[in-house]
C-alpha positions as CSV (number, residue, x, y, z in Angstrom):
1,M,-22.3,115.7,-14.4
2,R,-19.3,116.7,-12.2
3,I,-17.6,120.1,-13.2
4,V,-14.5,121.5,-11.7
5,S,-13.1,125.0,-12.4
6,W,-9.6,126.3,-11.4
7,N,-7.6,129.3,-12.0
8,V,-4.2,127.4,-12.4
9,N,-2.0,130.6,-12.6
10,G,0.0,129.2,-15.6
11,L,-0.8,125.7,-17.2
12,R,2.9,124.8,-17.5
13,S,3.6,125.7,-14.0
14,I,0.7,123.6,-12.6
15,M,1.6,120.6,-14.9
16,R,5.3,120.9,-13.7
17,K,4.1,120.6,-10.1
18,G,1.9,117.6,-10.8
19,S,-1.1,119.5,-9.3
20,L,-3.5,119.2,-12.2
21,D,-2.7,115.4,-12.8
22,R,-3.5,114.8,-9.1
23,L,-6.7,116.7,-9.3
24,L,-7.9,115.0,-12.5
25,S,-7.0,111.5,-11.3
26,M,-8.8,111.9,-7.9
27,G,-12.1,113.6,-8.9
28,N,-13.5,111.7,-11.9
29,Y,-14.7,115.0,-13.5
30,D,-16.7,115.0,-16.7
31,V,-15.8,118.7,-17.4
32,V,-12.7,120.7,-16.4
33,L,-12.5,124.5,-16.7
34,L,-9.1,126.1,-16.4
35,Q,-8.5,129.8,-16.3
36,E,-5.2,131.8,-16.7
37,I,-3.4,129.1,-18.6
38,R,-1.0,131.5,-19.9
39,S,0.0,129.4,-22.8
40,S,-0.5,129.2,-26.6
41,G,-3.1,126.5,-26.1
42,D,-0.9,123.4,-26.5
43,V,-2.5,120.5,-24.7
44,P,-0.2,118.4,-22.5
45,L,-0.2,114.7,-23.5
46,T,-1.0,113.6,-20.0
47,I,-4.3,115.4,-20.1
48,M,-5.2,113.9,-23.4
49,G,-4.2,110.5,-22.0
50,L,-6.9,110.8,-19.3
51,G,-9.7,110.8,-21.9
52,Y,-10.5,114.5,-22.2
53,E,-11.0,116.5,-25.3
54,A,-9.5,119.9,-25.0
55,Y,-10.8,123.2,-26.2
56,P,-8.2,126.0,-25.5
57,F,-8.9,129.7,-26.2
58,P,-5.6,131.4,-25.5
59,A,-5.0,135.2,-25.3
60,E,-3.2,136.9,-28.3
61,R,-0.6,138.2,-25.9
62,K,1.9,135.6,-25.0
63,G,2.0,134.4,-21.4
64,Y,-1.1,136.1,-20.5
65,A,-4.7,135.2,-19.4
66,G,-6.4,132.4,-21.6
67,V,-8.9,129.7,-20.8
68,M,-9.2,125.9,-21.7
69,T,-12.1,123.6,-21.2
70,L,-11.6,119.8,-21.0
71,T,-14.5,117.5,-21.5
72,K,-15.1,113.8,-21.6
73,V,-18.6,114.4,-22.9
74,K,-18.4,115.5,-26.6
75,P,-20.1,118.8,-27.0
76,I,-22.8,119.7,-29.5
77,S,-20.9,123.0,-30.2
78,V,-18.1,125.2,-28.9
79,I,-18.2,129.0,-28.8
80,K,-15.0,130.8,-28.4
81,G,-15.3,134.3,-27.0
82,L,-18.1,137.0,-26.7
83,G,-17.8,138.2,-30.3
84,I,-16.2,141.5,-29.0
85,K,-12.6,141.9,-30.1
86,E,-11.2,143.8,-27.0
87,F,-12.4,140.9,-24.8
88,D,-11.7,138.1,-27.1
89,A,-8.1,139.1,-27.7
90,E,-7.5,138.3,-24.0
91,G,-8.9,134.8,-24.3
92,R,-11.4,135.1,-21.5
93,V,-14.5,133.1,-22.3
94,I,-15.1,129.7,-23.9
95,T,-18.5,127.9,-24.0
96,V,-19.4,124.2,-24.6
97,E,-22.9,123.1,-25.4
98,F,-24.5,119.9,-24.2
99,N,-27.8,118.4,-24.6
100,E,-29.1,119.7,-21.3
101,F,-27.3,123.0,-20.8
102,Y,-24.4,125.3,-21.7
103,V,-21.3,125.4,-19.7
104,V,-19.4,128.6,-19.9
105,N,-15.7,128.9,-18.8
106,A,-14.9,132.6,-17.7
107,Y,-11.8,134.4,-16.7
108,F,-13.1,138.0,-15.6
109,P,-10.5,140.7,-15.9
110,R,-9.0,142.2,-12.7
111,A,-9.7,145.8,-12.1
112,G,-6.1,146.5,-11.4
113,D,-4.3,147.5,-8.1
114,D,-5.0,151.1,-9.0
115,L,-8.4,150.4,-10.4
116,S,-7.2,151.5,-13.8
117,R,-9.0,148.6,-15.6
118,L,-12.2,149.0,-13.6
119,G,-14.0,150.5,-16.6
120,F,-12.8,147.7,-18.8
121,K,-13.9,145.1,-16.2
122,I,-17.3,146.6,-15.9
123,S,-17.7,146.7,-19.7
124,F,-16.8,143.1,-19.8
125,C,-19.3,142.2,-17.1
126,G,-22.0,143.8,-19.0
127,A,-21.1,142.0,-22.2
128,I,-20.9,138.6,-20.6
129,E,-24.2,139.1,-18.7
130,K,-25.9,139.8,-22.1
131,F,-24.2,136.7,-23.6
132,L,-25.3,134.5,-20.6
133,N,-28.8,135.7,-20.9
134,E,-28.9,135.1,-24.7
135,L,-27.8,131.6,-24.1
136,R,-30.3,131.0,-21.3
137,S,-33.1,132.0,-23.8
138,R,-32.3,128.6,-25.5
139,K,-31.4,126.3,-22.6
140,P,-30.1,126.4,-19.0
141,V,-26.6,127.8,-18.3
142,I,-23.7,127.0,-15.9
143,V,-21.1,129.6,-15.7
144,C,-18.0,128.9,-13.8
145,G,-14.6,130.7,-13.3
146,D,-12.6,133.3,-11.8
147,F,-14.9,136.3,-11.5
148,N,-12.4,138.4,-9.6
149,I,-15.2,139.6,-7.4
150,A,-16.1,138.9,-3.8
151,R,-19.8,138.9,-3.4
152,D,-20.0,140.4,0.1
153,R,-18.1,140.6,3.5
154,L,-18.5,137.1,4.3
155,D,-16.3,136.3,1.1
156,S,-13.3,138.4,2.1
157,S,-10.8,138.3,4.9
158,F,-10.4,142.0,4.8
159,W,-12.6,144.9,3.6
160,D,-11.4,147.8,1.4
161,E,-13.8,149.2,-1.2
162,K,-11.0,150.5,-3.3
163,H,-9.4,147.1,-3.6
164,P,-10.0,145.3,-6.8
165,G,-12.7,142.8,-6.5
166,L,-14.4,144.8,-3.6
167,T,-15.4,147.9,-5.3
168,P,-19.2,148.8,-5.2
169,E,-19.4,148.8,-9.0
170,E,-18.2,145.1,-9.2
171,R,-20.2,143.9,-6.4
172,A,-23.3,145.7,-7.7
173,W,-22.9,143.9,-11.1
174,L,-22.7,140.5,-9.4
175,S,-25.8,141.3,-7.4
176,Q,-27.5,142.1,-10.7
177,L,-26.4,138.8,-12.3
178,I,-28.0,137.1,-9.3
179,K,-31.2,139.2,-9.8
180,D,-31.1,138.0,-13.5
181,G,-31.7,134.5,-12.1
182,F,-28.1,133.0,-11.7
183,I,-27.6,131.2,-8.5
184,D,-24.4,131.1,-6.5
185,A,-24.3,127.3,-6.0
186,F,-21.8,127.2,-3.2
187,R,-23.7,129.9,-1.2
188,E,-27.0,128.1,-2.0
189,L,-25.9,125.0,-0.4
190,H,-23.5,126.5,2.2
191,P,-25.2,129.8,3.3
192,N,-23.0,130.5,6.2
193,A,-19.7,129.1,5.2
194,R,-16.7,131.4,5.3
195,V,-14.4,129.8,2.6
196,F,-12.0,131.6,0.3
197,T,-10.8,130.5,-3.1
198,W,-7.8,133.0,-3.6
199,R,-5.0,133.8,-1.1
200,S,-2.2,136.4,-1.7
201,Y,1.2,134.8,-2.0
202,K,2.8,137.7,-0.3
203,E,0.2,138.7,2.3
204,R,-1.3,135.5,3.5
205,W,-4.1,137.2,5.5
206,R,-5.5,138.6,2.3
207,A,-8.0,136.0,0.9
208,M,-11.3,136.1,-0.9
209,R,-13.9,133.9,-2.4
210,I,-13.8,135.2,-6.1
211,D,-14.2,131.9,-7.9
212,Y,-17.8,130.6,-8.6
213,C,-20.0,128.1,-10.2
214,M,-23.3,129.8,-11.0
215,V,-26.3,128.0,-12.4
216,S,-29.5,129.5,-14.0
217,E,-32.5,129.2,-11.9
218,E,-33.8,126.3,-14.1
219,L,-31.1,124.1,-12.6
220,R,-31.7,125.0,-8.9
221,G,-33.2,121.6,-8.0
222,K,-30.4,119.7,-9.9
223,V,-27.3,120.9,-7.9
224,I,-26.3,117.9,-5.8
225,K,-23.1,119.3,-4.5
226,A,-21.0,122.5,-4.7
227,E,-17.6,122.6,-2.9
228,V,-14.4,124.6,-2.7
229,L,-11.4,122.2,-2.8
230,S,-9.3,123.9,-0.3
231,D,-6.8,121.2,0.0
232,V,-5.7,121.2,-3.7
233,E,-2.3,123.2,-3.9
234,G,-0.3,124.6,-6.7
235,S,-1.8,127.9,-7.6
236,D,-2.8,131.1,-5.5
237,H,-6.4,129.9,-6.2
238,V,-8.1,126.7,-5.3
239,P,-10.6,124.7,-7.5
240,V,-14.3,125.0,-7.0
241,M,-16.6,122.2,-8.2
242,I,-20.3,121.4,-8.8
243,E,-22.3,118.3,-9.4
244,I,-25.5,118.4,-11.4
245,S,-28.0,115.5,-11.4
246,N,-29.0,114.0,-14.8
């Protein structure tokens, strides 16, 4: 199964640029995970024409956050949210269940330029960690999306621990998730690669790897490929993809 995950920074914008159509037509992806769709959840006809079933989970606030999962493989079940109102109102997590595993599409909150949402972010991290571990008690889990956290110095072009995504609290939580038995697939296959998935529009020298595909330990031997699609344009993020053997 080939899975691609992308923070599109606005679904309408990315569709208008033709970037999503190009990505879907070139990759033959089974599952496509989109974050920050910023829409009401309407599915563009061109997406439907490519053979995907679409499962949107928009934020209640118009033009904000939201996730959408597209899949060519019919899921057994779809879980919208974490079951916690303050997080689910922002449309941050949608999960599809397949025979072999769960695929979780996650858009983590940003801590804010002044770190005013750091507490909210860490609470969300704790809630999704509990959710992932509960799913994993039933079958393996793949979680992909924009985590808004750089794992360590290799994953950022600059270093400021008061910058959102680089705080000790955020990085400690990501380390804990890895200790729980979730594997950073890209780092597993490319241990020394210095590649970024987000770059500031205004300050091009600011870049971080904050988008991940992580798999639970049970799937370690099934990860065939994990890539950052650095040549795909249209957003301030680039897609990340993973291929899992049957």
